[in-house]
PyMOL Python script that loads the backbone (N, CA, C, O; Angstrom):
from pymol import cmd

cmd.read_pdbstr("""\
ATOM      1  N   MET A   1    -159.833 -37.615 109.339  1.00  0.00           N
ATOM      2  CA  MET A   1    -159.181 -38.398 109.569  1.00  0.00           C
ATOM      3  C   MET A   1    -159.293 -37.132 110.747  1.00  0.00           C
ATOM      4  O   MET A   1    -159.775 -37.540 111.804  1.00  0.00           O
ATOM      5  N   THR A   2    -159.022 -36.044 110.739  1.00  0.00           N
ATOM      6  CA  THR A   2    -158.548 -35.176 112.073  1.00  0.00           C
ATOM      7  C   THR A   2    -159.264 -34.753 112.882  1.00  0.00           C
ATOM      8  O   THR A   2    -158.913 -34.102 113.865  1.00  0.00           O
ATOM      9  N   PHE A   3    -160.362 -35.059 112.589  1.00  0.00           N
ATOM     10  CA  PHE A   3    -162.377 -35.365 113.421  1.00  0.00           C
ATOM     11  C   PHE A   3    -162.195 -36.857 114.485  1.00  0.00           C
ATOM     12  O   PHE A   3    -162.978 -37.070 115.411  1.00  0.00           O
ATOM     13  N   VAL A   4    -160.729 -38.031 114.059  1.00  0.00           N
ATOM     14  CA  VAL A   4    -160.551 -38.817 114.979  1.00  0.00           C
ATOM     15  C   VAL A   4    -160.194 -38.850 115.939  1.00  0.00           C
ATOM     16  O   VAL A   4    -160.574 -39.307 117.017  1.00  0.00           O
ATOM     17  N   PHE A   5    -159.047 -38.111 115.422  1.00  0.00           N
ATOM     18  CA  PHE A   5    -157.801 -38.319 116.102  1.00  0.00           C
ATOM     19  C   PHE A   5    -158.152 -37.336 116.926  1.00  0.00           C
ATOM     20  O   PHE A   5    -157.623 -37.387 118.037  1.00  0.00           O
ATOM     21  N   LEU A   6    -159.285 -35.975 116.604  1.00  0.00           N
ATOM     22  CA  LEU A   6    -159.821 -34.393 117.829  1.00  0.00           C
ATOM     23  C   LEU A   6    -160.390 -36.382 119.006  1.00  0.00           C
ATOM     24  O   LEU A   6    -159.984 -36.852 120.069  1.00  0.00           O
ATOM     25  N   GLY A   7    -161.665 -36.959 117.736  1.00  0.00           N
ATOM     26  CA  GLY A   7    -162.401 -37.472 119.003  1.00  0.00           C
ATOM     27  C   GLY A   7    -160.824 -38.413 120.280  1.00  0.00           C
ATOM     28  O   GLY A   7    -160.851 -38.478 121.509  1.00  0.00           O
ATOM     29  N   LEU A   8    -159.682 -38.969 119.308  1.00  0.00           N
ATOM     30  CA  LEU A   8    -158.593 -39.913 120.184  1.00  0.00           C
ATOM     31  C   LEU A   8    -158.638 -39.194 121.752  1.00  0.00           C
ATOM     32  O   LEU A   8    -158.697 -39.632 122.901  1.00  0.00           O
ATOM     33  N   PHE A   9    -158.555 -37.401 120.915  1.00  0.00           N
ATOM     34  CA  PHE A   9    -157.464 -36.705 121.937  1.00  0.00           C
ATOM     35  C   PHE A   9    -158.695 -36.414 122.917  1.00  0.00           C
ATOM     36  O   PHE A   9    -158.438 -37.147 123.872  1.00  0.00           O
ATOM     37  N   ILE A  10    -159.575 -35.925 123.132  1.00  0.00           N
ATOM     38  CA  ILE A  10    -160.647 -36.038 123.790  1.00  0.00           C
ATOM     39  C   ILE A  10    -160.946 -37.111 124.757  1.00  0.00           C
ATOM     40  O   ILE A  10    -160.671 -36.602 125.843  1.00  0.00           O
ATOM     41  N   VAL A  11    -161.419 -38.494 124.994  1.00  0.00           N
ATOM     42  CA  VAL A  11    -160.898 -39.569 125.291  1.00  0.00           C
ATOM     43  C   VAL A  11    -159.986 -39.609 125.996  1.00  0.00           C
ATOM     44  O   VAL A  11    -160.233 -40.010 127.134  1.00  0.00           O
ATOM     45  N   LEU A  12    -158.455 -39.204 125.659  1.00  0.00           N
ATOM     46  CA  LEU A  12    -157.838 -39.373 126.354  1.00  0.00           C
ATOM     47  C   LEU A  12    -157.903 -38.023 127.110  1.00  0.00           C
ATOM     48  O   LEU A  12    -157.782 -38.570 128.207  1.00  0.00           O
ATOM     49  N   LEU A  13    -157.936 -37.549 127.226  1.00  0.00           N
ATOM     50  CA  LEU A  13    -158.686 -35.923 128.553  1.00  0.00           C
ATOM     51  C   LEU A  13    -159.755 -36.915 129.618  1.00  0.00           C
ATOM     52  O   LEU A  13    -159.747 -37.044 130.842  1.00  0.00           O
ATOM     53  N   GLY A  14    -160.227 -37.239 129.051  1.00  0.00           N
ATOM     54  CA  GLY A  14    -161.302 -38.252 129.922  1.00  0.00           C
ATOM     55  C   GLY A  14    -161.053 -38.988 130.958  1.00  0.00           C
ATOM     56  O   GLY A  14    -161.495 -39.039 132.106  1.00  0.00           O
ATOM     57  N   LEU A  15    -159.501 -40.104 129.775  1.00  0.00           N
ATOM     58  CA  LEU A  15    -158.760 -41.250 130.272  1.00  0.00           C
ATOM     59  C   LEU A  15    -157.509 -40.481 132.058  1.00  0.00           C
ATOM     60  O   LEU A  15    -157.453 -40.878 133.223  1.00  0.00           O
ATOM     61  N   VAL A  16    -156.772 -39.316 131.309  1.00  0.00           N
ATOM     62  CA  VAL A  16    -156.184 -39.054 132.578  1.00  0.00           C
ATOM     63  C   VAL A  16    -156.930 -38.083 133.251  1.00  0.00           C
ATOM     64  O   VAL A  16    -156.243 -37.226 133.807  1.00  0.00           O
ATOM     65  N   VAL A  17    -158.303 -37.958 133.372  1.00  0.00           N
ATOM     66  CA  VAL A  17    -158.992 -37.082 133.995  1.00  0.00           C
ATOM     67  C   VAL A  17    -159.117 -38.079 135.752  1.00  0.00           C
ATOM     68  O   VAL A  17    -158.804 -38.012 136.941  1.00  0.00           O
ATOM     69  N   ALA A  18    -159.928 -39.070 134.555  1.00  0.00           N
ATOM     70  CA  ALA A  18    -160.562 -40.303 135.411  1.00  0.00           C
ATOM     71  C   ALA A  18    -159.371 -40.773 136.096  1.00  0.00           C
ATOM     72  O   ALA A  18    -159.270 -40.798 137.322  1.00  0.00           O
ATOM     73  N   ALA A  19    -158.205 -41.255 135.041  1.00  0.00           N
ATOM     74  CA  ALA A  19    -156.718 -41.554 136.905  1.00  0.00           C
ATOM     75  C   ALA A  19    -156.803 -41.341 136.890  1.00  0.00           C
ATOM     76  O   ALA A  19    -157.389 -41.273 135.809  1.00  0.00           O
ATOM     77  N   SER A  20    -156.933 -39.414 137.982  1.00  0.00           N
ATOM     78  CA  SER A  20    -155.965 -38.421 138.828  1.00  0.00           C
ATOM     79  C   SER A  20    -157.144 -38.624 139.517  1.00  0.00           C
ATOM     80  O   SER A  20    -156.909 -39.673 140.116  1.00  0.00           O
ATOM     81  N   LEU A  21    -158.638 -38.170 139.909  1.00  0.00           N
ATOM     82  CA  LEU A  21    -159.258 -38.749 140.501  1.00  0.00           C
ATOM     83  C   LEU A  21    -158.921 -40.212 141.862  1.00  0.00           C
ATOM     84  O   LEU A  21    -158.470 -40.410 142.990  1.00  0.00           O
ATOM     85  N   ARG A  22    -159.530 -40.871 140.709  1.00  0.00           N
ATOM     86  CA  ARG A  22    -158.580 -41.979 141.319  1.00  0.00           C
ATOM     87  C   ARG A  22    -157.207 -42.762 141.189  1.00  0.00           C
ATOM     88  O   ARG A  22    -156.256 -42.476 140.463  1.00  0.00           O
ATOM     89  N   LYS A  23    -157.344 -43.862 142.106  1.00  0.00           N
ATOM     90  CA  LYS A  23    -155.884 -44.914 141.097  1.00  0.00           C
ATOM     91  C   LYS A  23    -156.365 -45.827 139.440  1.00  0.00           C
ATOM     92  O   LYS A  23    -157.311 -46.586 139.231  1.00  0.00           O
ATOM     93  N   PRO A  24    -155.603 -45.495 138.790  1.00  0.00           N
ATOM     94  CA  PRO A  24    -156.147 -45.943 137.887  1.00  0.00           C
ATOM     95  C   PRO A  24    -155.636 -47.310 138.204  1.00  0.00           C
ATOM     96  O   PRO A  24    -155.174 -47.834 139.218  1.00  0.00           O
ATOM     97  N   ASN A  25    -155.943 -47.804 136.678  1.00  0.00           N
ATOM     98  CA  ASN A  25    -155.863 -49.859 136.975  1.00  0.00           C
ATOM     99  C   ASN A  25    -154.938 -50.183 135.266  1.00  0.00           C
ATOM    100  O   ASN A  25    -154.640 -49.504 134.284  1.00  0.00           O
ATOM    101  N   LYS A  26    -154.819 -51.211 135.584  1.00  0.00           N
ATOM    102  CA  LYS A  26    -153.741 -51.456 134.529  1.00  0.00           C
ATOM    103  C   LYS A  26    -153.969 -51.001 132.997  1.00  0.00           C
ATOM    104  O   LYS A  26    -153.209 -50.750 132.062  1.00  0.00           O
ATOM    105  N   LEU A  27    -155.740 -51.012 133.224  1.00  0.00           N
ATOM    106  CA  LEU A  27    -155.634 -50.757 131.509  1.00  0.00           C
ATOM    107  C   LEU A  27    -155.977 -49.610 131.284  1.00  0.00           C
ATOM    108  O   LEU A  27    -155.975 -49.209 130.120  1.00  0.00           O
ATOM    109  N   ILE A  28    -156.419 -48.654 132.493  1.00  0.00           N
ATOM    110  CA  ILE A  28    -156.154 -47.399 131.942  1.00  0.00           C
ATOM    111  C   ILE A  28    -154.845 -46.609 131.681  1.00  0.00           C
ATOM    112  O   ILE A  28    -154.803 -45.512 131.123  1.00  0.00           O
ATOM    113  N   LYS A  29    -153.393 -47.559 132.327  1.00  0.00           N
ATOM    114  CA  LYS A  29    -152.551 -46.988 131.945  1.00  0.00           C
ATOM    115  C   LYS A  29    -152.465 -47.405 130.927  1.00  0.00           C
ATOM    116  O   LYS A  29    -152.432 -46.467 130.129  1.00  0.00           O
ATOM    117  N   LEU A  30    -152.370 -48.884 130.162  1.00  0.00           N
ATOM    118  CA  LEU A  30    -152.156 -48.472 129.049  1.00  0.00           C
ATOM    119  C   LEU A  30    -153.058 -47.745 128.522  1.00  0.00           C
ATOM    120  O   LEU A  30    -152.534 -46.634 128.599  1.00  0.00           O
ATOM    121  N   SER A  31    -153.998 -47.605 128.067  1.00  0.00           N
ATOM    122  CA  SER A  31    -154.957 -46.780 126.871  1.00  0.00           C
ATOM    123  C   SER A  31    -154.621 -45.972 127.443  1.00  0.00           C
ATOM    124  O   SER A  31    -155.744 -45.481 127.326  1.00  0.00           O
ATOM    125  N   ILE A  32    -153.891 -44.953 128.273  1.00  0.00           N
ATOM    126  CA  ILE A  32    -152.671 -43.682 128.217  1.00  0.00           C
ATOM    127  C   ILE A  32    -151.735 -43.279 127.442  1.00  0.00           C
ATOM    128  O   ILE A  32    -151.655 -42.194 126.866  1.00  0.00           O
ATOM    129  N   HIS A  33    -150.842 -44.370 127.419  1.00  0.00           N
ATOM    130  CA  HIS A  33    -149.631 -45.173 126.401  1.00  0.00           C
ATOM    131  C   HIS A  33    -150.392 -44.942 125.546  1.00  0.00           C
ATOM    132  O   HIS A  33    -150.785 -43.775 125.551  1.00  0.00           O
ATOM    133  N   VAL A  34    -150.858 -45.678 124.652  1.00  0.00           N
ATOM    134  CA  VAL A  34    -151.386 -45.823 123.107  1.00  0.00           C
ATOM    135  C   VAL A  34    -151.721 -44.993 123.210  1.00  0.00           C
ATOM    136  O   VAL A  34    -150.810 -44.183 123.037  1.00  0.00           O
ATOM    137  N   LEU A  35    -153.161 -44.253 123.554  1.00  0.00           N
ATOM    138  CA  LEU A  35    -153.720 -43.024 123.272  1.00  0.00           C
ATOM    139  C   LEU A  35    -152.286 -42.044 123.076  1.00  0.00           C
ATOM    140  O   LEU A  35    -151.973 -41.679 121.943  1.00  0.00           O
ATOM    141  N   GLY A  36    -151.600 -41.725 124.065  1.00  0.00           N
ATOM    142  CA  GLY A  36    -150.649 -40.635 124.159  1.00  0.00           C
ATOM    143  C   GLY A  36    -149.710 -41.084 123.276  1.00  0.00           C
ATOM    144  O   GLY A  36    -149.080 -40.177 122.734  1.00  0.00           O
ATOM    145  N   GLY A  37    -149.438 -42.115 122.983  1.00  0.00           N
ATOM    146  CA  GLY A  37    -148.975 -41.534 121.261  1.00  0.00           C
ATOM    147  C   GLY A  37    -149.640 -41.915 120.092  1.00  0.00           C
ATOM    148  O   GLY A  37    -150.144 -40.979 119.471  1.00  0.00           O
ATOM    149  N   ILE A  38    -149.714 -42.508 119.843  1.00  0.00           N
ATOM    150  CA  ILE A  38    -150.920 -42.265 118.408  1.00  0.00           C
ATOM    151  C   ILE A  38    -151.704 -39.988 118.415  1.00  0.00           C
ATOM    152  O   ILE A  38    -151.863 -39.124 117.552  1.00  0.00           O
ATOM    153  N   VAL A  39    -151.859 -40.062 119.552  1.00  0.00           N
ATOM    154  CA  VAL A  39    -151.989 -38.307 119.427  1.00  0.00           C
ATOM    155  C   VAL A  39    -150.898 -37.265 119.629  1.00  0.00           C
ATOM    156  O   VAL A  39    -150.668 -36.079 119.396  1.00  0.00           O
ATOM    157  N   GLY A  40    -150.160 -38.715 120.383  1.00  0.00           N
ATOM    158  CA  GLY A  40    -148.470 -38.236 119.702  1.00  0.00           C
ATOM    159  C   GLY A  40    -148.328 -37.245 118.849  1.00  0.00           C
ATOM    160  O   GLY A  40    -148.301 -36.031 119.051  1.00  0.00           O
ATOM    161  N   LEU A  41    -148.188 -38.202 117.333  1.00  0.00           N
ATOM    162  CA  LEU A  41    -147.766 -39.002 116.285  1.00  0.00           C
ATOM    163  C   LEU A  41    -148.721 -37.257 115.720  1.00  0.00           C
ATOM    164  O   LEU A  41    -148.158 -36.254 115.281  1.00  0.00           O
ATOM    165  N   TRP A  42    -150.724 -37.507 116.022  1.00  0.00           N
ATOM    166  CA  TRP A  42    -150.816 -36.410 115.257  1.00  0.00           C
ATOM    167  C   TRP A  42    -150.308 -34.841 114.890  1.00  0.00           C
ATOM    168  O   TRP A  42    -150.225 -34.195 113.845  1.00  0.00           O
ATOM    169  N   LEU A  43    -149.871 -34.449 116.998  1.00  0.00           N
ATOM    170  CA  LEU A  43    -149.894 -33.686 116.465  1.00  0.00           C
ATOM    171  C   LEU A  43    -148.489 -32.530 116.326  1.00  0.00           C
ATOM    172  O   LEU A  43    -148.294 -31.315 116.286  1.00  0.00           O
ATOM    173  N   VAL A  44    -147.620 -33.976 116.285  1.00  0.00           N
ATOM    174  CA  VAL A  44    -146.683 -33.610 115.596  1.00  0.00           C
ATOM    175  C   VAL A  44    -146.694 -34.147 114.625  1.00  0.00           C
ATOM    176  O   VAL A  44    -146.267 -35.268 114.900  1.00  0.00           O
ATOM    177  N   ASP A  45    -146.927 -34.103 113.505  1.00  0.00           N
ATOM    178  CA  ASP A  45    -147.145 -34.156 112.421  1.00  0.00           C
ATOM    179  C   ASP A  45    -147.735 -33.244 111.924  1.00  0.00           C
ATOM    180  O   ASP A  45    -147.291 -32.633 110.952  1.00  0.00           O
ATOM    181  N   LEU A  46    -149.290 -32.871 112.720  1.00  0.00           N
ATOM    182  CA  LEU A  46    -149.727 -30.961 112.459  1.00  0.00           C
ATOM    183  C   LEU A  46    -148.867 -30.452 112.805  1.00  0.00           C
ATOM    184  O   LEU A  46    -148.752 -29.651 111.878  1.00  0.00           O
ATOM    185  N   LEU A  47    -148.100 -30.241 113.436  1.00  0.00           N
ATOM    186  CA  LEU A  47    -146.944 -29.237 113.926  1.00  0.00           C
ATOM    187  C   LEU A  47    -145.217 -29.481 112.640  1.00  0.00           C
ATOM    188  O   LEU A  47    -144.522 -28.532 112.279  1.00  0.00           O
ATOM    189  N   LEU A  48    -145.030 -30.605 112.336  1.00  0.00           N
ATOM    190  CA  LEU A  48    -143.869 -30.768 111.441  1.00  0.00           C
ATOM    191  C   LEU A  48    -144.702 -30.031 109.434  1.00  0.00           C
ATOM    192  O   LEU A  48    -144.272 -29.413 108.461  1.00  0.00           O
ATOM    193  N   SER A  49    -146.324 -30.814 109.991  1.00  0.00           N
ATOM    194  CA  SER A  49    -147.040 -29.553 108.714  1.00  0.00           C
ATOM    195  C   SER A  49    -146.416 -28.577 107.916  1.00  0.00           C
ATOM    196  O   SER A  49    -146.340 -28.616 106.688  1.00  0.00           O
ATOM    197  N   VAL A  50    -145.907 -27.571 108.763  1.00  0.00           N
ATOM    198  CA  VAL A  50    -146.035 -26.069 108.432  1.00  0.00           C
ATOM    199  C   VAL A  50    -144.413 -25.685 108.003  1.00  0.00           C
ATOM    200  O   VAL A  50    -144.026 -24.878 107.157  1.00  0.00           O
ATOM    201  N   PHE A  51    -143.407 -26.808 109.149  1.00  0.00           N
ATOM    202  CA  PHE A  51    -141.969 -27.446 107.312  1.00  0.00           C
ATOM    203  C   PHE A  51    -142.005 -27.929 106.419  1.00  0.00           C
ATOM    204  O   PHE A  51    -140.879 -28.153 105.974  1.00  0.00           O
ATOM    205  N   ALA A  52    -142.976 -28.340 105.682  1.00  0.00           N
ATOM    206  CA  ALA A  52    -143.132 -29.483 104.803  1.00  0.00           C
ATOM    207  C   ALA A  52    -143.244 -30.905 105.314  1.00  0.00           C
ATOM    208  O   ALA A  52    -143.857 -31.769 104.688  1.00  0.00           O
ATOM    209  N   VAL A  53    -142.919 -31.022 105.930  1.00  0.00           N
ATOM    210  CA  VAL A  53    -142.796 -32.927 106.955  1.00  0.00           C
ATOM    211  C   VAL A  53    -143.204 -33.044 107.210  1.00  0.00           C
ATOM    212  O   VAL A  53    -143.614 -32.232 108.039  1.00  0.00           O
ATOM    213  N   GLU A  54    -143.940 -34.355 106.994  1.00  0.00           N
ATOM    214  CA  GLU A  54    -144.688 -34.760 107.222  1.00  0.00           C
ATOM    215  C   GLU A  54    -144.120 -36.364 107.242  1.00  0.00           C
ATOM    216  O   GLU A  54    -143.265 -36.897 106.535  1.00  0.00           O
ATOM    217  N   ILE A  55    -145.262 -37.115 108.760  1.00  0.00           N
ATOM    218  CA  ILE A  55    -144.801 -38.180 108.822  1.00  0.00           C
ATOM    219  C   ILE A  55    -146.379 -39.383 109.127  1.00  0.00           C
ATOM    220  O   ILE A  55    -147.333 -39.554 109.886  1.00  0.00           O
ATOM    221  N   PRO A  56    -145.296 -40.271 107.146  1.00  0.00           N
ATOM    222  CA  PRO A  56    -147.243 -40.723 106.826  1.00  0.00           C
ATOM    223  C   PRO A  56    -147.716 -41.930 108.533  1.00  0.00           C
ATOM    224  O   PRO A  56    -147.226 -42.712 109.348  1.00  0.00           O
ATOM    225  N   ILE A  57    -149.343 -41.052 108.009  1.00  0.00           N
ATOM    226  CA  ILE A  57    -150.116 -41.954 109.313  1.00  0.00           C
ATOM    227  C   ILE A  57    -150.324 -43.126 108.800  1.00  0.00           C
ATOM    228  O   ILE A  57    -150.961 -43.032 107.751  1.00  0.00           O
ATOM    229  N   ASN A  58    -149.995 -44.460 109.161  1.00  0.00           N
ATOM    230  CA  ASN A  58    -150.237 -46.197 108.185  1.00  0.00           C
ATOM    231  C   ASN A  58    -150.269 -46.360 109.202  1.00  0.00           C
ATOM    232  O   ASN A  58    -150.137 -45.736 110.255  1.00  0.00           O
ATOM    233  N   VAL A  59    -150.608 -47.982 108.614  1.00  0.00           N
ATOM    234  CA  VAL A  59    -150.531 -49.027 109.721  1.00  0.00           C
ATOM    235  C   VAL A  59    -149.836 -49.358 110.591  1.00  0.00           C
ATOM    236  O   VAL A  59    -150.157 -49.876 111.660  1.00  0.00           O
ATOM    237  N   PHE A  60    -147.983 -48.860 109.885  1.00  0.00           N
ATOM    238  CA  PHE A  60    -147.236 -49.426 110.994  1.00  0.00           C
ATOM    239  C   PHE A  60    -146.937 -48.127 111.379  1.00  0.00           C
ATOM    240  O   PHE A  60    -146.801 -48.315 112.588  1.00  0.00           O
ATOM    241  N   THR A  61    -146.828 -47.481 111.287  1.00  0.00           N
ATOM    242  CA  THR A  61    -146.784 -45.757 112.223  1.00  0.00           C
ATOM    243  C   THR A  61    -147.394 -45.950 113.388  1.00  0.00           C
ATOM    244  O   THR A  61    -146.922 -46.006 114.524  1.00  0.00           O
ATOM    245  N   VAL A  62    -149.206 -46.109 112.753  1.00  0.00           N
ATOM    246  CA  VAL A  62    -149.628 -46.810 114.520  1.00  0.00           C
ATOM    247  C   VAL A  62    -149.486 -48.027 115.130  1.00  0.00           C
ATOM    248  O   VAL A  62    -149.490 -48.332 116.323  1.00  0.00           O
ATOM    249  N   SER A  63    -149.384 -48.553 114.322  1.00  0.00           N
ATOM    250  CA  SER A  63    -148.692 -49.565 115.656  1.00  0.00           C
ATOM    251  C   SER A  63    -146.938 -49.829 116.128  1.00  0.00           C
ATOM    252  O   SER A  63    -146.374 -50.780 116.668  1.00  0.00           O
ATOM    253  N   LEU A  64    -146.546 -48.747 115.724  1.00  0.00           N
ATOM    254  CA  LEU A  64    -145.153 -48.474 116.347  1.00  0.00           C
ATOM    255  C   LEU A  64    -145.749 -47.919 117.267  1.00  0.00           C
ATOM    256  O   LEU A  64    -145.679 -48.498 118.351  1.00  0.00           O
ATOM    257  N   VAL A  65    -146.465 -46.751 117.212  1.00  0.00           N
ATOM    258  CA  VAL A  65    -146.353 -45.887 118.369  1.00  0.00           C
ATOM    259  C   VAL A  65    -147.453 -46.217 118.884  1.00  0.00           C
ATOM    260  O   VAL A  65    -147.926 -45.191 119.374  1.00  0.00           O
ATOM    261  N   ALA A  66    -148.276 -47.261 119.087  1.00  0.00           N
ATOM    262  CA  ALA A  66    -148.842 -47.513 119.919  1.00  0.00           C
ATOM    263  C   ALA A  66    -148.921 -48.977 120.452  1.00  0.00           C
ATOM    264  O   ALA A  66    -150.009 -49.538 120.586  1.00  0.00           O
ATOM    265  N   ILE A  67    -147.804 -49.542 120.733  1.00  0.00           N
ATOM    266  CA  ILE A  67    -145.817 -49.781 121.600  1.00  0.00           C
ATOM    267  C   ILE A  67    -145.655 -49.154 121.868  1.00  0.00           C
ATOM    268  O   ILE A  67    -146.324 -48.474 122.645  1.00  0.00           O
ATOM    269  N   LEU A  68    -144.733 -48.957 121.451  1.00  0.00           N
ATOM    270  CA  LEU A  68    -143.547 -47.608 121.546  1.00  0.00           C
ATOM    271  C   LEU A  68    -143.979 -46.540 122.825  1.00  0.00           C
ATOM    272  O   LEU A  68    -143.292 -46.099 123.747  1.00  0.00           O
ATOM    273  N   GLY A  69    -145.461 -46.314 122.460  1.00  0.00           N
ATOM    274  CA  GLY A  69    -145.825 -44.495 122.917  1.00  0.00           C
ATOM    275  C   GLY A  69    -145.271 -43.770 122.593  1.00  0.00           C
ATOM    276  O   GLY A  69    -144.837 -43.969 121.459  1.00  0.00           O
ATOM    277  N   PHE A  70    -144.789 -42.220 123.360  1.00  0.00           N
ATOM    278  CA  PHE A  70    -143.975 -40.985 122.301  1.00  0.00           C
ATOM    279  C   PHE A  70    -143.052 -40.863 122.062  1.00  0.00           C
ATOM    280  O   PHE A  70    -142.689 -39.949 121.322  1.00  0.00           O
ATOM    281  N   PRO A  71    -141.854 -42.170 122.841  1.00  0.00           N
ATOM    282  CA  PRO A  71    -140.961 -42.241 122.521  1.00  0.00           C
ATOM    283  C   PRO A  71    -140.900 -43.072 120.597  1.00  0.00           C
ATOM    284  O   PRO A  71    -139.910 -42.805 119.917  1.00  0.00           O
ATOM    285  N   GLY A  72    -141.834 -43.841 120.090  1.00  0.00           N
ATOM    286  CA  GLY A  72    -142.278 -44.245 119.549  1.00  0.00           C
ATOM    287  C   GLY A  72    -142.325 -43.217 117.964  1.00  0.00           C
ATOM    288  O   GLY A  72    -141.927 -43.554 116.849  1.00  0.00           O
ATOM    289  N   VAL A  73    -143.014 -41.793 118.433  1.00  0.00           N
ATOM    290  CA  VAL A  73    -143.860 -40.948 117.710  1.00  0.00           C
ATOM    291  C   VAL A  73    -141.847 -40.337 117.022  1.00  0.00           C
ATOM    292  O   VAL A  73    -141.521 -40.207 115.842  1.00  0.00           O
ATOM    293  N   ILE A  74    -141.024 -40.129 118.152  1.00  0.00           N
ATOM    294  CA  ILE A  74    -139.502 -39.240 118.583  1.00  0.00           C
ATOM    295  C   ILE A  74    -138.670 -40.427 117.909  1.00  0.00           C
ATOM    296  O   ILE A  74    -137.443 -40.355 117.842  1.00  0.00           O
ATOM    297  N   VAL A  75    -139.235 -41.295 117.515  1.00  0.00           N
ATOM    298  CA  VAL A  75    -137.787 -42.449 116.415  1.00  0.00           C
ATOM    299  C   VAL A  75    -138.367 -42.049 115.286  1.00  0.00           C
ATOM    300  O   VAL A  75    -137.625 -42.287 114.333  1.00  0.00           O
ATOM    301  N   LEU A  76    -139.676 -41.391 114.881  1.00  0.00           N
ATOM    302  CA  LEU A  76    -140.733 -41.768 114.075  1.00  0.00           C
ATOM    303  C   LEU A  76    -140.242 -40.139 112.970  1.00  0.00           C
ATOM    304  O   LEU A  76    -140.005 -39.674 111.855  1.00  0.00           O
ATOM    305  N   THR A  77    -140.353 -39.949 114.225  1.00  0.00           N
ATOM    306  CA  THR A  77    -139.912 -37.986 113.430  1.00  0.00           C
ATOM    307  C   THR A  77    -138.236 -38.136 113.220  1.00  0.00           C
ATOM    308  O   THR A  77    -137.957 -37.849 112.055  1.00  0.00           O
ATOM    309  N   ALA A  78    -136.749 -38.595 114.210  1.00  0.00           N
ATOM    310  CA  ALA A  78    -135.471 -38.431 113.337  1.00  0.00           C
ATOM    311  C   ALA A  78    -135.633 -39.765 112.463  1.00  0.00           C
ATOM    312  O   ALA A  78    -135.066 -40.692 113.042  1.00  0.00           O
ATOM    313  N   LEU A  79    -135.867 -39.922 111.986  1.00  0.00           N
ATOM    314  CA  LEU A  79    -136.226 -41.079 110.900  1.00  0.00           C
ATOM    315  C   LEU A  79    -136.772 -40.739 109.323  1.00  0.00           C
ATOM    316  O   LEU A  79    -136.228 -40.724 108.219  1.00  0.00           O
ATOM    317  N   GLN A  80    -137.814 -40.539 109.703  1.00  0.00           N
ATOM    318  CA  GLN A  80    -138.101 -39.003 108.702  1.00  0.00           C
ATOM    319  C   GLN A  80    -137.169 -37.565 108.810  1.00  0.00           C
ATOM    320  O   GLN A  80    -137.113 -36.990 107.724  1.00  0.00           O
ATOM    321  N   LEU A  81    -136.496 -36.941 109.816  1.00  0.00           N
ATOM    322  CA  LEU A  81    -135.851 -35.571 109.267  1.00  0.00           C
ATOM    323  C   LEU A  81    -134.341 -36.359 108.476  1.00  0.00           C
ATOM    324  O   LEU A  81    -133.466 -35.817 107.801  1.00  0.00           O
ATOM    325  N   ILE A  82    -134.445 -37.346 108.756  1.00  0.00           N
ATOM    326  CA  ILE A  82    -132.968 -38.128 108.374  1.00  0.00           C
ATOM    327  C   ILE A  82    -133.137 -38.631 106.976  1.00  0.00           C
ATOM    328  O   ILE A  82    -132.243 -38.692 106.131  1.00  0.00           O
ATOM    329  N   GLY A  83    -134.248 -38.944 106.845  1.00  0.00           N
ATOM    330  CA  GLY A  83    -134.649 -39.501 105.501  1.00  0.00           C
ATOM    331  C   GLY A  83    -134.913 -40.455 105.161  1.00  0.00           C
ATOM    332  O   GLY A  83    -135.320 -40.804 104.053  1.00  0.00           O
ATOM    333  N   ILE A  84    -134.701 -41.090 106.161  1.00  0.00           N
ATOM    334  CA  ILE A  84    -134.711 -42.948 106.146  1.00  0.00           C
ATOM    335  C   ILE A  84    -136.669 -43.147 106.061  1.00  0.00           C
ATOM    336  O   ILE A  84    -137.174 -44.269 106.031  1.00  0.00           O
TER     337      ILE A  84
END
""", "prot")
cmd.dss("prot")
cmd.show_as("cartoon", "prot")
cmd.util.cbc("prot")
cmd.orient("prot")
C-alpha cells in the first residue's frame, strides 16, 4: 500500500512541475487537487502513527479526501482525535 501512495506522490510532483512550467488546464488542476488530498491523507496517517493514532484508509475516506482535498484530511484527523 505504501508503494501505491509513493507512486501517487511522484505523479503529484510531476503534475506540480508541469503546472509550474506552463499554464495548467482544468484537468491538471483537478488532478493536483485530488492527488494532493490523497497523498496528504497518507502523510498525515504516517505521521500520526507515531502517536498510535490511525486514520483508516478505505473507500469512504479516500473519496472524501478526493472531493474535499486537504481540508478533508484535516476534518478526518479532527474526527479521529475526537473519537468519532
